[in-house]
C-alpha positions in Angstrom: -141.3 141.0 20.7 -139.7 143.5 18.3 -136.4 142.4 16.7 -134.4 144.3 14.1 -132.7 142.2 11.5 -129.5 143.3 9.7 -130.6 143.8 6.1 -128.6 145.6 3.4 -127.3 148.9 4.8 -130.1 149.2 7.3 -132.4 147.2 9.6 -135.6 145.3 9.1 -138.0 145.3 12.1 -140.1 142.3 12.8 -142.6 141.6 15.6 -142.6 138.0 16.9 -144.3 136.2 19.8 -142.1 136.9 22.8 -143.2 133.8 24.7 -142.0 131.4 21.9 -139.0 133.3 20.6 -135.3 133.1 21.5 -133.0 135.8 20.1 -129.4 134.8 19.6 -126.9 137.6 19.2 -123.1 137.8 19.6 -122.2 138.9 23.1 -121.7 142.6 22.4 -118.1 143.6 22.9 -117.4 147.3 23.0 -115.0 148.7 20.5 -111.5 149.6 21.6 -111.4 153.2 22.9 -108.2 153.8 20.8 -108.2 151.5 17.8 -105.1 153.1 16.2 -103.2 152.9 19.5 -104.1 149.2 20.0 -103.1 148.3 16.4 -99.8 150.2 16.9 -99.0 148.3 20.1 -99.8 145.0 18.5 -97.4 145.8 15.6 -94.7 146.9 18.0 -95.1 144.1 20.5 -96.2 141.1 18.4 -96.5 137.4 19.3 -93.7 135.2 18.1 -92.2 137.7 15.6 -90.0 140.8 15.6 -91.7 144.3 15.6 -92.9 145.1 12.1 -90.7 148.1 11.6 -87.6 146.2 12.5 -88.7 143.1 10.5 -88.7 144.9 7.2 -85.6 146.5 5.7 -85.8 149.5 3.4 -84.4 147.6 0.4 -87.1 144.8 0.6 -90.3 144.4 -1.2 -93.5 143.9 0.7 -96.9 142.3 -0.2 -99.9 142.9 2.0 -102.9 140.6 1.6 -106.3 142.3 2.5 -109.9 141.3 2.4 -112.2 142.1 -0.6 -115.5 144.0 -0.6 -117.5 141.0 0.5 -115.9 141.2 4.0 -116.6 143.9 6.6 -112.9 144.2 7.4 -112.0 147.7 8.7 -108.9 147.9 6.4 -109.4 151.7 6.0 -108.5 152.0 9.7 -105.9 149.3 10.1 -103.8 149.9 7.0 -102.8 153.5 7.7 -101.3 152.4 11.1 -99.6 149.4 9.5 -98.2 151.4 6.6 -96.9 154.1 9.0 -94.7 151.3 10.6 -93.3 150.8 7.0 -92.6 154.4 6.3 -88.9 153.6 5.7 -89.9 151.4 2.8 -90.4 153.3 -0.5 -94.1 153.2 -1.6 -93.3 151.5 -4.9 -91.8 148.5 -3.1 -95.2 147.8 -1.3 -98.0 146.1 -3.1 -101.5 145.7 -1.6 -103.2 142.5 -2.9 -106.9 142.2 -2.8 -107.5 138.5 -1.6 -110.5 138.0 -3.8 -110.2 134.3 -4.2 -112.6 133.4 -7.1 -114.7 136.5 -6.5 -114.9 139.3 -9.1 -112.4 142.1 -9.1 -113.2 145.1 -6.9 -114.0 148.5 -8.6 -112.1 151.7 -7.8 -115.1 153.0 -5.8 -115.1 149.8 -3.8 -111.4 150.0 -3.2 -111.8 153.5 -1.9 -114.6 152.3 0.4 -112.5 149.4 1.6 -109.1 151.1 1.9 -109.6 154.8 1.9 -108.7 157.2 -1.0 -105.3 158.2 0.4 -104.1 154.5 0.2 -105.7 153.9 -3.2 -104.0 156.9 -4.6 -100.6 156.2 -3.1 -99.8 152.5 -3.3 -99.9 149.9 -6.0 -103.0 147.7 -5.6 -103.7 144.4 -7.4 -107.0 142.6 -7.6 -106.0 138.9 -7.3 -107.5 136.7 -10.0 -107.7 133.0 -9.5 -108.2 132.6 -13.2 -105.3 134.5 -14.6 -102.5 132.0 -15.3 -99.9 134.7 -15.8 -100.6 135.9 -12.2 -99.9 132.5 -10.6 -96.9 130.4 -9.6 -97.1 126.6 -9.1 -95.5 125.5 -5.8 -96.2 121.7 -5.8 -98.8 120.3 -3.5 -99.8 119.8 0.1 -101.8 116.9 1.6 -104.5 115.8 0.8 -103.6 116.1 -2.9 -104.0 119.9 -3.0 -102.1 121.6 -5.8 -100.6 124.9 -4.7 -101.0 127.8 -7.1 -100.5 131.2 -5.6 -100.4 134.9 -6.6 -97.0 135.7 -8.2 -96.7 139.1 -6.5 -97.2 137.3 -3.1 -94.6 134.6 -3.8 -92.0 137.0 -5.2 -92.2 139.5 -2.3 -89.4 139.6 0.2 -91.9 140.1 3.1 -95.5 138.7 3.1 -98.1 140.2 5.5 -101.7 139.1 6.0 -104.4 141.3 7.4 -107.8 139.8 8.2 -110.7 139.6 10.6 -111.7 136.5 12.5 -115.2 135.2 12.6 -116.7 131.6 12.5 -116.7 130.3 8.9 -119.3 127.8 7.7 -116.8 125.2 6.3 -113.3 126.5 7.1 -113.8 126.8 10.8 -112.8 130.5 11.2 -111.9 133.2 8.7 -108.8 135.4 8.8 -105.2 134.3 9.2 -104.1 131.7 6.6 -107.3 132.2 4.6 -105.8 135.4 3.4 -103.3 133.2 1.5 -105.6 130.4 0.4 -108.1 130.6 -1.0 -107.7 134.5 -0.9 -104.6 134.5 -3.2 -104.8 131.0 -4.6 -105.4 129.8 -8.1 -108.6 128.2 -9.3 -107.1 124.7 -9.2 -106.1 125.1 -5.6 -109.6 126.5 -4.6 -111.4 123.7 -6.5 -109.6 121.0 -4.5 -110.1 122.9 -1.2 -113.8 123.2 -2.0 -114.5 120.0 -3.8 -117.4 117.6 -2.8 -115.1 115.3 -0.8 -113.8 118.2 1.4 -117.1 119.9 1.8 -118.8 116.6 2.8 -116.4 116.1 5.8 -118.3 116.3 9.1 -115.4 118.4 10.4 -115.7 121.0 7.6 -118.0 123.3 9.7 -118.3 126.3 11.9 -115.7 126.7 14.6 -113.5 123.7 13.7 -110.0 124.3 12.5 -107.7 121.4 13.7 -109.0 118.2 12.1 -111.0 120.1 9.5 -109.5 118.9 6.2 -110.1 122.3 4.6 -108.5 124.4 7.3 -105.7 121.9 7.8 -104.8 122.2 4.1 -105.1 126.0 4.2 -102.5 126.1 7.0 -100.2 123.9 5.1 -100.4 126.1 2.1 -99.6 129.2 4.1 -96.7 127.5 5.8 -95.3 126.3 2.4 -94.8 129.7 1.0 -94.2 131.4 4.4 -95.9 134.4 6.0 -93.6 136.8 7.8 -96.2 138.8 9.7 -99.9 138.6 10.3 -102.5 141.0 11.8 -106.0 139.7 12.8 -108.8 141.7 14.3 -112.2 140.9 15.8 -115.1 143.3 15.2 -118.6 143.9 16.6 -121.7 144.5 14.6 -120.8 148.2 14.3 -117.5 147.3 12.6 -115.6 148.6 15.6 -112.4 146.7 16.4 -112.8 144.8 19.6 -109.5 143.0 19.7 -106.3 143.0 17.6 -103.3 140.6 17.6 -100.2 140.6 15.4 -97.1 138.4 14.8 -96.6 134.8 13.8 -99.6 133.8 11.7 -100.7 130.6 13.4 -100.3 131.7 17.0 -102.2 134.9 16.2 -105.0 133.2 14.4 -105.4 130.5 17.1 -105.6 133.1 19.9 -108.1 135.3 18.0 -110.3 132.4 17.1 -110.6 131.4 20.7 -111.5 135.0 21.7 -114.2 135.1 19.0 -115.5 131.7 19.8 -116.4 132.9 23.3 -118.5 135.8 22.1 -119.9 134.4 18.8 -120.8 130.8 19.4 -123.6 129.7 21.7 -124.8 126.2 22.6 -128.4 124.9 23.0 -129.9 121.7 24.3 -132.7 121.3 21.7 -133.3 122.4 18.1 -135.9 125.0 17.1 -138.9 124.5 14.8 -138.3 127.8 12.9 -135.2 129.9 12.6 -135.1 133.4 11.2 -131.7 134.5 10.0 -129.9 137.1 8.0 -126.5 137.4 6.4 -125.3 140.2 8.7 -126.4 143.0 6.3 -124.1 144.8 3.9 -121.5 143.9 2.6 -122.1 140.2 3.5 -125.6 140.0 2.0 -124.7 141.5 -1.4 -125.7 138.3 -3.2 -127.4 134.9 -2.7 -124.1 133.0 -3.0 -122.7 134.7 0.1 -126.0 134.5 1.9 -125.9 130.7 2.1 -123.7 131.4 5.1 -126.7 132.9 7.0 -128.8 129.8 6.1 -126.0 127.5 7.3 -125.9 129.3 10.7 -129.6 128.7 11.0 -129.3 125.1 10.0 -127.1 124.3 13.0 -130.1 124.5 15.3 -133.2 124.0 13.1 -135.0 120.7 13.6 -135.2 118.2 10.8 -138.3 119.1 8.8 -138.4 122.7 10.2 -138.2 126.0 8.5 -135.5 128.6 7.9 -136.6 132.2 7.0 -133.6 134.2 5.6 -133.6 138.0 5.1 -130.7 139.0 2.7 -131.0 142.0 0.4 -128.9 140.4 -2.5 -128.5 143.8 -4.2 -125.8 142.2 -6.5 -128.2 139.4 -7.5 -127.1 135.7 -7.4 -124.5 137.1 -8.6 -124.2 137.1 -12.4 -120.5 136.1 -12.4 -119.3 132.6 -11.5 -121.1 129.3 -12.0 -123.4 129.3 -9.0 -126.5 130.2 -11.1 -125.8 127.7 -13.9 -125.2 124.9 -11.4 -128.5 125.7 -9.6 -130.3 125.6 -13.0 -128.7 122.3 -14.0 -131.2 120.2 -11.9 -134.7 120.5 -10.7 -134.3 119.8 -7.0 -131.7 120.0 -4.2 -131.6 116.2 -4.0 -130.7 116.0 -7.7 -128.1 118.8 -7.3 -126.4 116.8 -4.5 -126.4 113.7 -6.6 -124.8 115.6 -9.5 -122.2 117.4 -7.5 -121.1 114.2 -5.6 -120.8 112.2 -8.8 -117.2 111.1 -9.6 -115.4 113.7 -11.8 -117.8 116.6 -11.2 -115.8 119.6 -10.3 -117.1 123.1 -11.2 -116.5 126.6 -9.9 -119.0 127.5 -7.1 -120.3 124.0 -6.7 -119.4 124.1 -3.0 -122.0 126.8 -2.3 -124.7 124.8 -4.1 -123.6 121.6 -2.2 -123.9 123.4 1.2 -127.2 125.0 0.2 -128.6 121.6 -0.9 -127.5 119.9 2.3 -129.3 122.6 4.3 -132.5 122.0 2.2 -132.3 118.3 3.0 -132.9 119.4 6.6 -135.4 122.2 6.4 -137.5 124.3 4.0 -135.9 127.6 3.2 -137.7 130.9 2.6 -135.9 133.9 1.3 -136.7 137.7 1.5 -134.4 139.4 -1.0 -135.3 142.7 -2.6 -132.5 142.3 -5.1 -134.0 139.1 -6.6 -137.4 138.5 -8.3 -139.7 135.8 -7.0 -138.8 133.7 -10.1 -135.0 134.2 -9.3 -135.6 132.8 -5.8 -137.6 129.8 -7.1 -135.0 129.1 -9.7 -132.5 128.8 -6.8 -134.8 126.1 -5.3 -135.9 128.4 -2.5 -139.3 129.8 -1.5 -139.7 133.5 -1.9 -141.4 135.7 0.7 -142.1 139.4 0.9 -142.8 139.4 4.6 -140.4 137.8 7.0 -142.6 138.4 10.0 -145.7 136.8 8.5 -143.8 133.8 7.1 -142.1 133.2 10.5 -145.4 133.3 12.3 -147.1 131.1 9.8 -144.4 128.5 10.0 -144.5 128.6 13.8 -148.2 128.1 13.9 -147.9 125.2 11.4 -145.4 123.5 13.7 -147.9 123.4 16.6 -148.6 125.1 19.9 -145.4 124.0 21.5 -143.2 125.1 18.6 -140.2 127.4 19.3 -138.7 130.1 17.2 -135.1 131.3 17.1 -133.9 134.6 15.6 -130.3 135.4 14.4 -130.6 139.2 13.8 -126.9 139.4 12.8 -126.9 136.1 10.9 -123.5 134.3 10.9 -121.9 136.7 13.3 -123.5 134.4 15.9 -123.2 130.7 15.4 -125.6 128.6 17.5 -125.0 124.9 17.9 -126.5 121.9 19.6 -124.5 121.0 22.7 -123.9 117.4 23.8 
């Protein structure tokens, strides 16, 4: 059986035994035949909010939160339609905020790729920084003990608009909606509490769960505290075509879009698999190892205890070099020791949540990584096993598991989330 894995900006073909292999892909949904028309209709006939053009007066300031380069959000196609509805507002009164969370700032070339040159050249654009105290405003706290620090441009705007795309998220339930406020536009102290060891360890902090998930519950409270006047969420297929769009009141929109995405992107199975081959959905999601833990997490949902995960993620941006992910990985000599360190009282470091999730996965299965952007030593230093050949490694692990062993493939990685039903 020939399967093509999403890898970097291309595909990686592998040949696997058809009689023992299950391929799990999102139910392919065709792109909308008229994306611009569908977006325009959603903006003019929103759910639970006035039409966008009548919501905003010409004398008001507007802040628009958009995804950063690590997300495949089709902002370059959505924003021109949205901004056309705000044509009565002077350009200088509109600011586009890159909801980078604790990620690095996006370069001009990346902004052009994300938003399109006409928008980059015309409107004020601000890369949010969670670490710049002058950029942040303190707004008290929300349960459970989450300090609320948010971007000053966002808080000060008369009208606040989020734009996001909805997909299952490995510990926040679903992306999009309120995540464009926090952690997207949040300060470091807010993000650290949302992502600390206690929150990440919750059994409800997982794919597809929002209500009752302590992280998503807190994110919704933060969005409600400052107020979001209008929200636009889209769903996309593997070709980055928009398959669905909704606009209006942020929580109603996000709930509806999450349910639509759940039907196409999550699939239940009765028994675990011995070997799972996964990706991180190709570029831009597999730019670094930090992001690629999501692909491993998708695989971990259906791998048997003691099984093997084989992950293909290009990691062209390395581990990456920024943040503390690398230094935390290097602080201990095993996943078990890393978990013990992270869960110790008082331990709270940037990026520890990704290491915690990775180590939890490694408690369940051995993880192999194919990453052309990393050396074999880099992969070993991350406590993973390097491989140069996904196909050969998958076949070897399948044979090692025995004649009745089964293999699962996630060619699009976390765009499809399998789970064990019942």
